[in-house]
All heavy atoms as TSV, in Angstrom:
chain	resi	resn	atom	element	x	y	z
A	1	MET	N	N	54.696	11.942	38.947
A	1	MET	CA	C	53.450	11.154	38.731
A	1	MET	C	C	52.240	11.977	39.156
A	1	MET	O	O	52.262	12.691	40.187
A	1	MET	CB	C	53.548	9.872	39.622
A	1	MET	CG	C	52.563	8.795	39.253
A	1	MET	SD	S	52.820	7.838	37.766
A	1	MET	CE	C	54.267	6.979	38.118
A	2	VAL	N	N	51.306	12.118	38.284
A	2	VAL	CA	C	50.128	12.805	38.573
A	2	VAL	C	C	48.950	11.906	38.881
A	2	VAL	O	O	48.818	10.868	38.169
A	2	VAL	CB	C	49.671	13.746	37.313
A	2	VAL	CG1	C	48.420	14.465	37.591
A	2	VAL	CG2	C	50.757	14.716	36.936
A	3	GLU	N	N	48.278	12.172	39.957
A	3	GLU	CA	C	47.159	11.269	40.397
A	3	GLU	C	C	45.802	11.871	40.192
A	3	GLU	O	O	45.612	13.053	40.357
A	3	GLU	CB	C	47.362	10.950	41.948
A	3	GLU	CG	C	48.529	10.211	42.200
A	3	GLU	CD	C	48.822	9.945	43.735
A	3	GLU	OE1	O	48.267	10.747	44.545
A	3	GLU	OE2	O	49.543	8.985	44.034
A	4	LEU	N	N	44.886	11.063	39.669
A	4	LEU	CA	C	43.484	11.437	39.544
A	4	LEU	C	C	42.750	10.768	40.724
A	4	LEU	O	O	42.854	9.520	40.886
A	4	LEU	CB	C	43.015	10.947	38.235
A	4	LEU	CG	C	41.510	11.231	37.963
A	4	LEU	CD1	C	41.144	12.641	37.927
A	4	LEU	CD2	C	41.006	10.456	36.704
A	5	THR	N	N	42.036	11.533	41.444
A	5	THR	CA	C	41.314	11.040	42.641
A	5	THR	C	C	39.813	11.277	42.472
A	5	THR	O	O	39.366	12.003	41.628
A	5	THR	CB	C	41.731	11.716	43.889
A	5	THR	OG1	O	41.587	13.121	43.851
A	5	THR	CG2	C	43.199	11.477	44.177
A	6	VAL	N	N	39.075	10.625	43.314
A	6	VAL	CA	C	37.564	10.769	43.254
A	6	VAL	C	C	37.224	12.085	43.847
A	6	VAL	O	O	37.587	12.462	45.005
A	6	VAL	CB	C	36.863	9.664	44.165
A	6	VAL	CG1	C	35.437	9.914	44.154
A	6	VAL	CG2	C	37.139	8.309	43.600
A	7	PRO	N	N	36.599	12.971	43.058
A	7	PRO	CA	C	36.173	14.314	43.574
A	7	PRO	C	C	34.987	14.317	44.366
A	7	PRO	O	O	34.214	13.282	44.378
A	7	PRO	CB	C	35.951	15.091	42.236
A	7	PRO	CG	C	35.433	14.023	41.267
A	7	PRO	CD	C	36.130	12.766	41.635
A	8	ASP	N	N	34.762	15.386	45.057
A	8	ASP	CA	C	33.527	15.487	45.821
A	8	ASP	C	C	32.374	15.811	44.906
A	8	ASP	O	O	32.365	16.845	44.374
A	8	ASP	CB	C	33.692	16.606	46.927
A	8	ASP	CG	C	32.509	16.732	47.789
A	8	ASP	OD1	O	31.468	15.980	47.607
A	8	ASP	OD2	O	32.492	17.575	48.657
A	9	LEU	N	N	31.556	14.900	44.642
A	9	LEU	CA	C	30.434	15.009	43.719
A	9	LEU	C	C	29.124	15.600	44.422
A	9	LEU	O	O	28.171	15.685	43.805
A	9	LEU	CB	C	30.130	13.654	43.142
A	9	LEU	CG	C	31.290	13.071	42.303
A	9	LEU	CD1	C	30.807	11.683	41.713
A	9	LEU	CD2	C	31.681	13.944	41.152
A	10	ASP	N	N	29.275	15.867	45.674
A	10	ASP	CA	C	28.197	16.401	46.490
A	10	ASP	C	C	26.884	15.723	46.287
A	10	ASP	O	O	25.824	16.202	46.053
A	10	ASP	CB	C	28.013	17.911	46.031
A	10	ASP	CG	C	27.221	18.679	47.107
A	10	ASP	OD1	O	27.279	18.342	48.266
A	10	ASP	OD2	O	26.576	19.632	46.704
A	11	LEU	N	N	27.036	14.307	46.509
A	11	LEU	CA	C	25.797	13.449	46.389
A	11	LEU	C	C	25.483	12.799	47.624
A	11	LEU	O	O	24.935	11.638	47.576
A	11	LEU	CB	C	26.063	12.508	45.135
A	11	LEU	CG	C	26.080	12.989	43.808
A	11	LEU	CD1	C	26.655	12.063	42.704
A	11	LEU	CD2	C	24.861	13.685	43.426
A	12	ALA	N	N	25.989	13.314	48.800
A	12	ALA	CA	C	25.642	12.744	50.019
A	12	ALA	C	C	26.161	11.304	50.192
A	12	ALA	O	O	27.221	10.999	50.020
A	12	ALA	CB	C	24.159	13.037	50.421
A	13	ASP	N	N	25.124	10.403	50.466
A	13	ASP	CA	C	25.498	9.001	50.740
A	13	ASP	C	C	25.228	8.102	49.570
A	13	ASP	O	O	25.167	6.881	49.694
A	13	ASP	CB	C	24.592	8.560	51.951
A	13	ASP	CG	C	24.964	9.257	53.297
A	13	ASP	OD1	O	26.151	9.633	53.340
A	13	ASP	OD2	O	24.052	9.392	54.067
A	14	VAL	N	N	25.124	8.589	48.341
A	14	VAL	CA	C	24.973	7.761	47.130
A	14	VAL	C	C	26.329	7.177	46.776
A	14	VAL	O	O	27.390	7.813	46.675
A	14	VAL	CB	C	24.464	8.562	45.962
A	14	VAL	CG1	C	24.300	7.745	44.732
A	14	VAL	CG2	C	23.182	9.218	46.353
A	15	PRO	N	N	26.380	5.754	46.620
A	15	PRO	CA	C	27.685	5.114	46.370
A	15	PRO	C	C	28.121	5.509	44.950
A	15	PRO	O	O	27.295	5.627	44.069
A	15	PRO	CB	C	27.409	3.662	46.602
A	15	PRO	CG	C	25.925	3.540	46.522
A	15	PRO	CD	C	25.237	4.868	46.965
A	16	ILE	N	N	29.367	5.628	44.766
A	16	ILE	CA	C	29.995	5.886	43.502
A	16	ILE	C	C	30.537	4.504	42.966
A	16	ILE	O	O	31.193	3.802	43.637
A	16	ILE	CB	C	31.123	6.908	43.589
A	16	ILE	CG1	C	30.588	8.242	44.126
A	16	ILE	CG2	C	31.931	7.082	42.313
A	16	ILE	CD1	C	31.526	9.223	44.514
A	17	VAL	N	N	30.295	4.315	41.620
A	17	VAL	CA	C	30.647	3.033	40.976
A	17	VAL	C	C	31.459	3.379	39.839
A	17	VAL	O	O	31.131	4.199	39.039
A	17	VAL	CB	C	29.467	2.127	40.675
A	17	VAL	CG1	C	29.909	0.823	40.047
A	17	VAL	CG2	C	28.694	1.841	41.954
A	18	VAL	N	N	32.571	2.651	39.577
A	18	VAL	CA	C	33.313	2.819	38.362
A	18	VAL	C	C	32.618	2.035	37.292
A	18	VAL	O	O	32.371	0.877	37.362
A	18	VAL	CB	C	34.836	2.265	38.526
A	18	VAL	CG1	C	35.542	2.341	37.159
A	18	VAL	CG2	C	35.512	3.020	39.576
A	19	SER	N	N	32.227	2.744	36.130
A	19	SER	CA	C	31.410	2.094	35.180
A	19	SER	C	C	32.216	1.841	33.829
A	19	SER	O	O	31.799	0.968	33.061
A	19	SER	CB	C	30.159	2.857	34.882
A	19	SER	OG	O	30.494	4.137	34.389
A	20	ALA	N	N	33.320	2.665	33.586
A	20	ALA	CA	C	34.065	2.453	32.356
A	20	ALA	C	C	35.397	3.183	32.423
A	20	ALA	O	O	35.539	4.202	33.086
A	20	ALA	CB	C	33.340	2.905	31.188
A	21	TRP	N	N	36.351	2.552	31.733
A	21	TRP	CA	C	37.640	3.189	31.490
A	21	TRP	C	C	37.669	3.517	29.992
A	21	TRP	O	O	37.284	2.730	29.133
A	21	TRP	CB	C	38.755	2.238	31.841
A	21	TRP	CG	C	39.132	2.233	33.207
A	21	TRP	CD1	C	38.764	1.267	34.180
A	21	TRP	CD2	C	39.926	3.174	33.947
A	21	TRP	NE1	N	39.274	1.517	35.435
A	21	TRP	CE2	C	39.981	2.715	35.278
A	21	TRP	CE3	C	40.619	4.358	33.597
A	21	TRP	CZ2	C	40.667	3.383	36.271
A	21	TRP	CZ3	C	41.269	4.993	34.559
A	21	TRP	CH2	C	41.306	4.563	35.932
A	22	HIS	N	N	38.158	4.664	29.662
A	22	HIS	CA	C	38.266	5.221	28.287
A	22	HIS	C	C	39.661	5.145	27.794
A	22	HIS	O	O	39.917	5.563	26.589
A	22	HIS	CB	C	37.663	6.583	28.141
A	22	HIS	CG	C	36.243	6.636	28.548
A	22	HIS	ND1	N	35.165	6.015	27.851
A	22	HIS	CD2	C	35.634	7.245	29.556
A	22	HIS	CE1	C	34.006	6.256	28.402
A	22	HIS	NE2	N	34.285	7.013	29.430
A	23	ALA	N	N	40.628	4.681	28.643
A	23	ALA	CA	C	42.020	4.520	28.198
A	23	ALA	C	C	42.537	3.253	28.899
A	23	ALA	O	O	42.109	2.905	29.940
A	23	ALA	CB	C	42.781	5.722	28.629
A	24	LYS	N	N	43.567	2.662	28.329
A	24	LYS	CA	C	44.254	1.511	28.841
A	24	LYS	C	C	45.499	1.847	29.416
A	24	LYS	O	O	46.187	2.709	29.033
A	24	LYS	CB	C	44.391	0.445	27.763
A	24	LYS	CG	C	43.092	-0.090	27.152
A	24	LYS	CD	C	43.366	-1.141	26.045
A	24	LYS	CE	C	42.088	-1.630	25.436
A	24	LYS	NZ	N	42.282	-2.535	24.347
A	25	THR	N	N	45.887	0.980	30.428
A	25	THR	CA	C	47.288	1.199	31.065
A	25	THR	C	C	48.287	1.155	29.850
A	25	THR	O	O	48.250	0.299	28.984
A	25	THR	CB	C	47.575	0.102	32.115
A	25	THR	OG1	O	46.552	0.168	32.994
A	25	THR	CG2	C	48.914	0.288	32.759
A	26	GLY	N	N	49.238	2.113	29.904
A	26	GLY	CA	C	50.303	2.237	28.894
A	26	GLY	C	C	50.012	3.097	27.773
A	26	GLY	O	O	50.830	3.413	26.962
A	27	GLN	N	N	48.721	3.503	27.681
A	27	GLN	CA	C	48.237	4.433	26.561
A	27	GLN	C	C	48.629	5.808	26.937
A	27	GLN	O	O	48.534	6.325	28.028
A	27	GLN	CB	C	46.688	4.157	26.366
A	27	GLN	CG	C	46.102	4.970	25.292
A	27	GLN	CD	C	44.587	4.633	25.176
A	27	GLN	OE1	O	44.158	3.659	25.646
A	27	GLN	NE2	N	43.946	5.620	24.547
A	28	ARG	N	N	48.934	6.562	25.796
A	28	ARG	CA	C	49.122	7.983	25.937
A	28	ARG	C	C	47.841	8.737	26.022
A	28	ARG	O	O	46.894	8.385	25.345
A	28	ARG	CB	C	49.944	8.486	24.712
A	28	ARG	CG	C	50.267	9.938	24.808
A	28	ARG	CD	C	51.165	10.346	23.740
A	28	ARG	NE	N	51.299	11.790	23.594
A	28	ARG	CZ	C	51.974	12.581	24.422
A	28	ARG	NH1	N	52.528	12.031	25.548
A	28	ARG	NH2	N	52.072	13.905	24.384
A	29	VAL	N	N	47.699	9.685	27.020
A	29	VAL	CA	C	46.550	10.506	27.183
A	29	VAL	C	C	46.912	11.900	27.081
A	29	VAL	O	O	48.014	12.305	27.402
A	29	VAL	CB	C	45.823	10.131	28.490
A	29	VAL	CG1	C	45.252	8.666	28.506
A	29	VAL	CG2	C	46.670	10.317	29.602
A	30	ILE	N	N	46.006	12.728	26.612
A	30	ILE	CA	C	46.182	14.202	26.570
A	30	ILE	C	C	45.329	14.872	27.684
A	30	ILE	O	O	44.150	14.444	27.874
A	30	ILE	CB	C	45.671	14.646	25.212
A	30	ILE	CG1	C	46.393	13.985	24.000
A	30	ILE	CG2	C	45.919	16.138	24.996
A	30	ILE	CD1	C	47.894	14.181	23.911
A	31	GLU	N	N	45.865	15.770	28.347
A	31	GLU	CA	C	45.156	16.560	29.399
A	31	GLU	C	C	43.759	16.966	28.790
A	31	GLU	O	O	43.659	17.490	27.736
A	31	GLU	CB	C	45.843	17.747	29.826
A	31	GLU	CG	C	45.192	18.466	30.930
A	31	GLU	CD	C	46.037	19.620	31.419
A	31	GLU	OE1	O	47.191	19.796	31.022
A	31	GLU	OE2	O	45.459	20.408	32.311
A	32	GLY	N	N	42.716	16.568	29.592
A	32	GLY	CA	C	41.303	16.822	29.105
A	32	GLY	C	C	40.675	15.692	28.432
A	32	GLY	O	O	39.393	15.674	28.279
A	33	ASP	N	N	41.444	14.751	28.081
A	33	ASP	CA	C	40.725	13.447	27.434
A	33	ASP	C	C	39.893	12.778	28.386
A	33	ASP	O	O	40.235	12.683	29.628
A	33	ASP	CB	C	41.867	12.376	26.972
A	33	ASP	CG	C	42.454	12.798	25.693
A	33	ASP	OD1	O	42.146	13.802	25.070
A	33	ASP	OD2	O	43.428	12.006	25.357
A	34	ARG	N	N	38.759	12.252	28.100
A	34	ARG	CA	C	37.878	11.433	28.885
A	34	ARG	C	C	38.771	10.210	29.301
A	34	ARG	O	O	39.319	9.556	28.581
A	34	ARG	CB	C	36.711	10.853	28.207
A	34	ARG	CG	C	35.616	11.906	27.959
A	34	ARG	CD	C	34.496	11.418	27.018
A	34	ARG	NE	N	33.912	10.317	27.643
A	34	ARG	CZ	C	33.216	9.355	27.047
A	34	ARG	NH1	N	33.074	9.472	25.684
A	34	ARG	NH2	N	32.636	8.410	27.589
A	35	LEU	N	N	38.797	9.995	30.596
A	35	LEU	CA	C	39.600	8.827	31.095
A	35	LEU	C	C	38.793	7.783	31.790
A	35	LEU	O	O	38.990	6.587	31.543
A	35	LEU	CB	C	40.655	9.493	32.052
A	35	LEU	CG	C	41.731	8.488	32.683
A	35	LEU	CD1	C	42.610	7.993	31.441
A	35	LEU	CD2	C	42.643	9.276	33.635
A	36	ILE	N	N	37.873	8.224	32.642
A	36	ILE	CA	C	37.117	7.234	33.445
A	36	ILE	C	C	35.718	7.750	33.622
A	36	ILE	O	O	35.405	9.003	33.735
A	36	ILE	CB	C	37.839	6.997	34.898
A	36	ILE	CG1	C	37.144	5.825	35.570
A	36	ILE	CG2	C	37.881	8.263	35.656
A	36	ILE	CD1	C	37.913	5.327	36.879
A	37	GLU	N	N	34.780	6.778	33.723
A	37	GLU	CA	C	33.358	7.183	33.877
A	37	GLU	C	C	32.959	6.602	35.301
A	37	GLU	O	O	33.062	5.420	35.513
A	37	GLU	CB	C	32.499	6.555	32.834
A	37	GLU	CG	C	30.946	6.859	32.974
A	37	GLU	CD	C	30.262	6.225	31.781
A	37	GLU	OE1	O	30.261	6.821	30.704
A	37	GLU	OE2	O	29.735	5.093	31.971
A	38	LEU	N	N	32.340	7.509	36.104
A	38	LEU	CA	C	31.732	7.073	37.399
A	38	LEU	C	C	30.222	7.357	37.336
A	38	LEU	O	O	29.730	8.168	36.733
A	38	LEU	CB	C	32.333	8.008	38.524
A	38	LEU	CG	C	33.814	7.977	38.592
A	38	LEU	CD1	C	34.256	8.927	39.731
A	38	LEU	CD2	C	34.443	6.734	38.910
A	39	VAL	N	N	29.473	6.452	38.087
A	39	VAL	CA	C	28.128	6.574	38.183
A	39	VAL	C	C	27.766	6.590	39.731
A	39	VAL	O	O	28.260	5.832	40.456
A	39	VAL	CB	C	27.371	5.361	37.582
A	39	VAL	CG1	C	25.848	5.361	37.789
A	39	VAL	CG2	C	27.688	5.296	36.096
A	40	ALA	N	N	26.861	7.590	40.025
A	40	ALA	CA	C	26.353	7.725	41.340
A	40	ALA	C	C	24.908	7.909	41.398
A	40	ALA	O	O	24.461	8.976	40.931
A	40	ALA	CB	C	27.055	8.922	41.979
A	41	GLY	N	N	24.154	6.826	41.483
A	41	GLY	CA	C	22.721	6.830	41.370
A	41	GLY	C	C	22.355	7.005	39.979
A	41	GLY	O	O	22.829	6.297	39.151
A	42	ASP	N	N	21.640	8.145	39.632
A	42	ASP	CA	C	21.296	8.413	38.244
A	42	ASP	C	C	22.230	9.375	37.570
A	42	ASP	O	O	22.077	9.809	36.426
A	42	ASP	CB	C	19.836	9.001	38.212
A	42	ASP	CG	C	18.739	8.101	38.603
A	42	ASP	OD1	O	19.000	6.859	38.521
A	42	ASP	OD2	O	17.758	8.475	39.138
A	43	VAL	N	N	23.318	9.721	38.269
A	43	VAL	CA	C	24.319	10.739	37.765
A	43	VAL	C	C	25.467	9.994	37.162
A	43	VAL	O	O	26.023	9.153	37.804
A	43	VAL	CB	C	24.750	11.718	38.873
A	43	VAL	CG1	C	25.814	12.668	38.371
A	43	VAL	CG2	C	23.533	12.449	39.476
A	44	VAL	N	N	25.845	10.350	35.907
A	44	VAL	CA	C	27.008	9.841	35.256
A	44	VAL	C	C	27.999	10.919	35.147
A	44	VAL	O	O	27.706	12.034	34.688
A	44	VAL	CB	C	26.660	9.280	33.908
A	44	VAL	CG1	C	27.934	8.777	33.236
A	44	VAL	CG2	C	25.623	8.159	33.922
A	45	VAL	N	N	29.253	10.650	35.628
A	45	VAL	CA	C	30.296	11.674	35.546
A	45	VAL	C	C	31.504	11.154	34.808
A	45	VAL	O	O	32.090	10.022	35.146
A	45	VAL	CB	C	30.749	12.073	36.999
A	45	VAL	CG1	C	31.831	13.107	36.987
A	45	VAL	CG2	C	29.551	12.555	37.861
A	46	ASP	N	N	31.942	11.823	33.821
A	46	ASP	CA	C	33.121	11.551	33.166
A	46	ASP	C	C	34.243	12.467	33.708
A	46	ASP	O	O	34.158	13.573	33.784
A	46	ASP	CB	C	33.103	11.839	31.595
A	46	ASP	CG	C	32.389	10.834	30.852
A	46	ASP	OD1	O	32.633	9.567	31.037
A	46	ASP	OD2	O	31.558	11.093	30.021
A	47	LEU	N	N	35.375	11.788	34.119
A	47	LEU	CA	C	36.605	12.489	34.621
A	47	LEU	C	C	37.580	12.436	33.577
A	47	LEU	O	O	37.857	11.413	32.815
A	47	LEU	CB	C	37.106	11.850	35.868
A	47	LEU	CG	C	36.119	11.748	37.131
A	47	LEU	CD1	C	36.834	11.098	38.258
A	47	LEU	CD2	C	35.653	13.256	37.437
A	48	SER	N	N	38.251	13.540	33.381
A	48	SER	CA	C	39.222	13.697	32.346
A	48	SER	C	C	40.595	13.590	32.926
A	48	SER	O	O	40.875	13.720	34.073
A	48	SER	CB	C	39.083	15.086	31.638
A	48	SER	OG	O	39.207	16.151	32.484
A	49	ALA	N	N	41.618	13.315	31.939
A	49	ALA	CA	C	42.983	13.207	32.398
A	49	ALA	C	C	43.535	14.521	32.896
A	49	ALA	O	O	43.324	15.542	32.253
A	49	ALA	CB	C	43.809	12.784	31.141
A	50	PRO	N	N	44.123	14.564	34.019
A	50	PRO	CA	C	44.579	15.829	34.567
A	50	PRO	C	C	45.942	16.301	34.025
A	50	PRO	O	O	46.376	17.375	34.391
A	50	PRO	CB	C	44.703	15.539	36.158
A	50	PRO	CG	C	44.964	14.061	36.110
A	50	PRO	CD	C	44.256	13.453	35.006
A	51	ALA	N	N	46.519	15.460	33.254
A	51	ALA	CA	C	47.806	15.796	32.651
A	51	ALA	C	C	48.078	15.034	31.294
A	51	ALA	O	O	47.429	13.972	31.138
A	51	ALA	CB	C	48.960	15.465	33.585
A	52	THR	N	N	48.916	15.444	30.477
A	52	THR	CA	C	49.288	14.717	29.312
A	52	THR	C	C	50.427	13.770	29.687
A	52	THR	O	O	51.384	14.141	30.391
A	52	THR	CB	C	49.823	15.706	28.180
A	52	THR	OG1	O	48.733	16.541	27.874
A	52	THR	CG2	C	50.293	15.002	27.012
A	53	GLY	N	N	50.392	12.491	29.246
A	53	GLY	CA	C	51.428	11.517	29.546
A	53	GLY	C	C	50.884	10.115	29.240
A	53	GLY	O	O	50.027	9.905	28.517
A	54	ILE	N	N	51.497	9.161	29.999
A	54	ILE	CA	C	51.193	7.808	29.833
A	54	ILE	C	C	50.390	7.323	31.081
A	54	ILE	O	O	50.765	7.652	32.181
A	54	ILE	CB	C	52.459	6.886	29.748
A	54	ILE	CG1	C	53.371	7.308	28.633
A	54	ILE	CG2	C	52.117	5.471	29.605
A	54	ILE	CD1	C	52.664	7.335	27.188
A	55	LEU	N	N	49.261	6.640	30.751
A	55	LEU	CA	C	48.410	6.166	31.836
A	55	LEU	C	C	49.229	4.990	32.461
A	55	LEU	O	O	49.274	3.873	31.974
A	55	LEU	CB	C	47.076	5.643	31.358
A	55	LEU	CG	C	46.094	4.996	32.348
A	55	LEU	CD1	C	45.927	5.974	33.574
A	55	LEU	CD2	C	44.811	4.589	31.775
A	56	ALA	N	N	49.833	5.201	33.499
A	56	ALA	CA	C	50.754	4.326	34.177
A	56	ALA	C	C	50.099	3.268	35.064
A	56	ALA	O	O	50.528	2.107	35.153
A	56	ALA	CB	C	51.805	5.013	35.147
A	57	GLU	N	N	48.913	3.634	35.611
A	57	GLU	CA	C	48.250	2.752	36.441
A	57	GLU	C	C	46.813	3.007	36.560
A	57	GLU	O	O	46.414	4.184	36.761
A	57	GLU	CB	C	48.855	2.700	37.918
A	57	GLU	CG	C	48.283	1.732	38.821
A	57	GLU	CD	C	49.043	1.778	40.223
A	57	GLU	OE1	O	49.887	2.629	40.452
A	57	GLU	OE2	O	48.561	1.022	41.064
A	58	GLN	N	N	45.918	1.996	36.445
A	58	GLN	CA	C	44.499	2.105	36.831
A	58	GLN	C	C	44.412	1.551	38.204
A	58	GLN	O	O	44.563	0.363	38.389
A	58	GLN	CB	C	43.624	1.289	35.834
A	58	GLN	CG	C	43.595	1.857	34.406
A	58	GLN	CD	C	42.714	0.949	33.498
A	58	GLN	OE1	O	42.526	-0.247	33.737
A	58	GLN	NE2	N	42.421	1.434	32.324
A	59	CYS	N	N	44.044	2.336	39.146
A	59	CYS	CA	C	44.027	1.953	40.550
A	59	CYS	C	C	42.702	1.279	40.939
A	59	CYS	O	O	42.592	0.797	42.111
A	59	CYS	CB	C	44.315	3.130	41.465
A	59	CYS	SG	S	45.982	3.832	41.045
A	60	VAL	N	N	41.690	1.369	40.127
A	60	VAL	CA	C	40.355	0.798	40.461
A	60	VAL	C	C	39.892	0.047	39.248
A	60	VAL	O	O	40.405	0.323	38.090
A	60	VAL	CB	C	39.348	1.816	40.838
A	60	VAL	CG1	C	39.698	2.452	42.240
A	60	VAL	CG2	C	39.230	2.863	39.776
A	61	ARG	N	N	39.026	-0.855	39.434
A	61	ARG	CA	C	38.477	-1.689	38.304
A	61	ARG	C	C	37.007	-1.322	38.141
A	61	ARG	O	O	36.360	-0.743	38.988
A	61	ARG	CB	C	38.527	-3.197	38.679
A	61	ARG	CG	C	39.973	-3.677	38.767
A	61	ARG	CD	C	40.010	-5.110	39.064
A	61	ARG	NE	N	41.332	-5.611	39.302
A	61	ARG	CZ	C	41.678	-6.713	39.570
A	61	ARG	NH1	N	40.823	-7.736	39.807
A	61	ARG	NH2	N	42.935	-7.118	39.671
A	62	ILE	N	N	36.489	-1.708	36.975
A	62	ILE	CA	C	35.083	-1.535	36.666
A	62	ILE	C	C	34.280	-2.226	37.733
A	62	ILE	O	O	34.675	-3.340	38.221
A	62	ILE	CB	C	34.638	-2.040	35.308
A	62	ILE	CG1	C	35.380	-1.164	34.206
A	62	ILE	CG2	C	33.117	-2.027	35.097
A	62	ILE	CD1	C	35.175	-1.518	32.881
A	63	ASP	N	N	33.191	-1.676	38.229
A	63	ASP	CA	C	32.300	-2.067	39.318
A	63	ASP	C	C	32.823	-1.781	40.665
A	63	ASP	O	O	32.175	-2.133	41.718
A	63	ASP	CB	C	31.863	-3.538	39.119
A	63	ASP	CG	C	31.000	-3.751	37.929
A	63	ASP	OD1	O	30.222	-2.939	37.546
A	63	ASP	OD2	O	31.112	-4.860	37.408
A	64	ASP	N	N	34.074	-1.328	40.821
A	64	ASP	CA	C	34.563	-0.928	42.230
A	64	ASP	C	C	33.790	0.308	42.671
A	64	ASP	O	O	33.247	1.012	41.930
A	64	ASP	CB	C	36.102	-0.523	42.144
A	64	ASP	CG	C	37.054	-1.758	42.161
A	64	ASP	OD1	O	36.552	-2.921	42.095
A	64	ASP	OD2	O	38.232	-1.488	41.984
A	65	ARG	N	N	33.849	0.470	44.036
A	65	ARG	CA	C	33.108	1.575	44.618
A	65	ARG	C	C	34.159	2.427	45.401
A	65	ARG	O	O	34.272	2.269	46.622
A	65	ARG	CB	C	32.096	0.999	45.571
A	65	ARG	CG	C	30.929	0.261	44.883
A	65	ARG	CD	C	29.956	-0.297	45.866
A	65	ARG	NE	N	28.896	-0.991	45.187
A	65	ARG	CZ	C	27.661	-0.542	45.015
A	65	ARG	NH1	N	27.306	0.683	45.548
A	65	ARG	NH2	N	26.756	-1.180	44.315
A	66	PRO	N	N	34.851	3.288	44.712
A	66	PRO	CA	C	35.821	4.087	45.370
A	66	PRO	C	C	35.298	5.167	46.284
A	66	PRO	O	O	34.234	5.617	46.092
A	66	PRO	CB	C	36.536	4.768	44.111
A	66	PRO	CG	C	35.492	4.839	43.132
A	66	PRO	CD	C	34.647	3.529	43.225
A	67	ALA	N	N	35.992	5.489	47.295
A	67	ALA	CA	C	35.665	6.394	48.305
A	67	ALA	C	C	36.204	7.843	47.817
A	67	ALA	O	O	37.097	8.011	47.006
A	67	ALA	CB	C	36.274	6.166	49.681
A	68	LEU	N	N	35.513	8.866	48.399
A	68	LEU	CA	C	35.943	10.252	48.136
A	68	LEU	C	C	37.453	10.330	48.424
A	68	LEU	O	O	37.949	9.951	49.407
A	68	LEU	CB	C	35.203	11.206	49.110
A	68	LEU	CG	C	35.517	12.651	49.030
A	68	LEU	CD1	C	35.113	13.260	47.581
A	68	LEU	CD2	C	34.819	13.419	50.015
A	69	GLY	N	N	38.168	10.951	47.475
A	69	GLY	CA	C	39.557	11.175	47.535
A	69	GLY	C	C	40.464	9.934	47.174
A	69	GLY	O	O	41.691	10.135	47.167
A	70	GLN	N	N	39.895	8.720	46.957
A	70	GLN	CA	C	40.615	7.673	46.601
A	70	GLN	C	C	41.281	7.771	45.295
A	70	GLN	O	O	40.736	8.358	44.285
A	70	GLN	CB	C	39.761	6.373	46.509
A	70	GLN	CG	C	40.449	5.043	46.307
A	70	GLN	CD	C	39.592	3.890	46.340
A	70	GLN	OE1	O	38.655	3.874	46.971
A	70	GLN	NE2	N	39.995	2.846	45.666
A	71	ILE	N	N	42.479	7.312	45.159
A	71	ILE	CA	C	43.256	7.472	43.849
A	71	ILE	C	C	42.559	6.489	42.754
A	71	ILE	O	O	42.445	5.275	43.061
A	71	ILE	CB	C	44.695	7.095	43.976
A	71	ILE	CG1	C	45.376	8.179	44.868
A	71	ILE	CG2	C	45.471	7.020	42.634
A	71	ILE	CD1	C	46.755	7.688	45.387
A	72	LEU	N	N	42.265	7.026	41.564
A	72	LEU	CA	C	41.732	6.308	40.471
A	72	LEU	C	C	42.757	5.828	39.514
A	72	LEU	O	O	42.709	4.757	38.945
A	72	LEU	CB	C	40.609	7.092	39.862
A	72	LEU	CG	C	39.470	7.528	40.717
A	72	LEU	CD1	C	38.586	8.584	39.844
A	72	LEU	CD2	C	38.661	6.311	41.066
A	73	ALA	N	N	43.630	6.797	39.167
A	73	ALA	CA	C	44.731	6.591	38.260
A	73	ALA	C	C	45.964	7.353	38.452
A	73	ALA	O	O	45.863	8.383	39.164
A	73	ALA	CB	C	44.089	6.921	36.817
A	74	ARG	N	N	47.035	6.892	37.883
A	74	ARG	CA	C	48.338	7.555	37.945
A	74	ARG	C	C	48.784	7.778	36.489
A	74	ARG	O	O	48.804	6.810	35.722
A	74	ARG	CB	C	49.287	6.833	38.789
A	74	ARG	CG	C	48.993	6.846	40.283
A	74	ARG	CD	C	50.152	6.195	41.028
A	74	ARG	NE	N	49.856	6.280	42.456
A	74	ARG	CZ	C	49.337	5.334	43.224
A	74	ARG	NH1	N	48.935	4.211	42.662
A	74	ARG	NH2	N	49.220	5.545	44.548
A	75	ILE	N	N	49.182	8.982	36.206
A	75	ILE	CA	C	49.642	9.348	34.836
A	75	ILE	C	C	51.142	9.833	34.964
A	75	ILE	O	O	51.468	10.672	35.842
A	75	ILE	CB	C	48.864	10.425	34.275
A	75	ILE	CG1	C	47.453	9.926	34.035
A	75	ILE	CG2	C	49.437	10.933	32.890
A	75	ILE	CD1	C	46.419	11.051	33.643
A	76	GLU	N	N	52.030	9.196	34.177
A	76	GLU	CA	C	53.364	9.618	34.159
A	76	GLU	C	C	53.521	10.681	33.078
A	76	GLU	O	O	53.316	10.481	31.883
A	76	GLU	CB	C	54.285	8.479	33.661
A	76	GLU	CG	C	55.738	8.727	33.671
A	76	GLU	CD	C	56.281	9.045	35.047
A	76	GLU	OE1	O	55.914	8.356	36.002
A	76	GLU	OE2	O	57.086	10.005	35.147
A	77	PRO	N	N	53.772	11.984	33.495
A	77	PRO	CA	C	53.831	13.142	32.499
A	77	PRO	C	C	54.875	12.796	31.460
A	77	PRO	O	O	55.990	12.336	31.829
A	77	PRO	CB	C	54.104	14.302	33.379
A	77	PRO	CG	C	53.709	13.858	34.790
A	77	PRO	CD	C	53.963	12.439	34.882
A	78	THR	N	N	54.666	13.295	30.306
A	78	THR	CA	C	55.680	13.268	29.195
A	78	THR	C	C	55.986	14.603	28.579
A	78	THR	O	O	55.170	15.538	28.767
A	78	THR	CB	C	55.345	12.280	28.108
A	78	THR	OG1	O	54.044	12.729	27.556
A	78	THR	CG2	C	55.244	10.916	28.619
């Protein structure tokens, strides 16, 4: 299982909010595909799939405020 976590966006104390998912649980994703969109203040960050496989789990929901290092998704490599 490959995990995607919240990276260090170097934005100090600005809260990070999940604004969109670009894939659904059970969907096949290709490494590099846009997977999730995070917003921190005026900054929008698209995170891509770290591996090719099936999106096994979305660990956060839209409008959640994940912490640095928190798991966002799990991908089952294929």
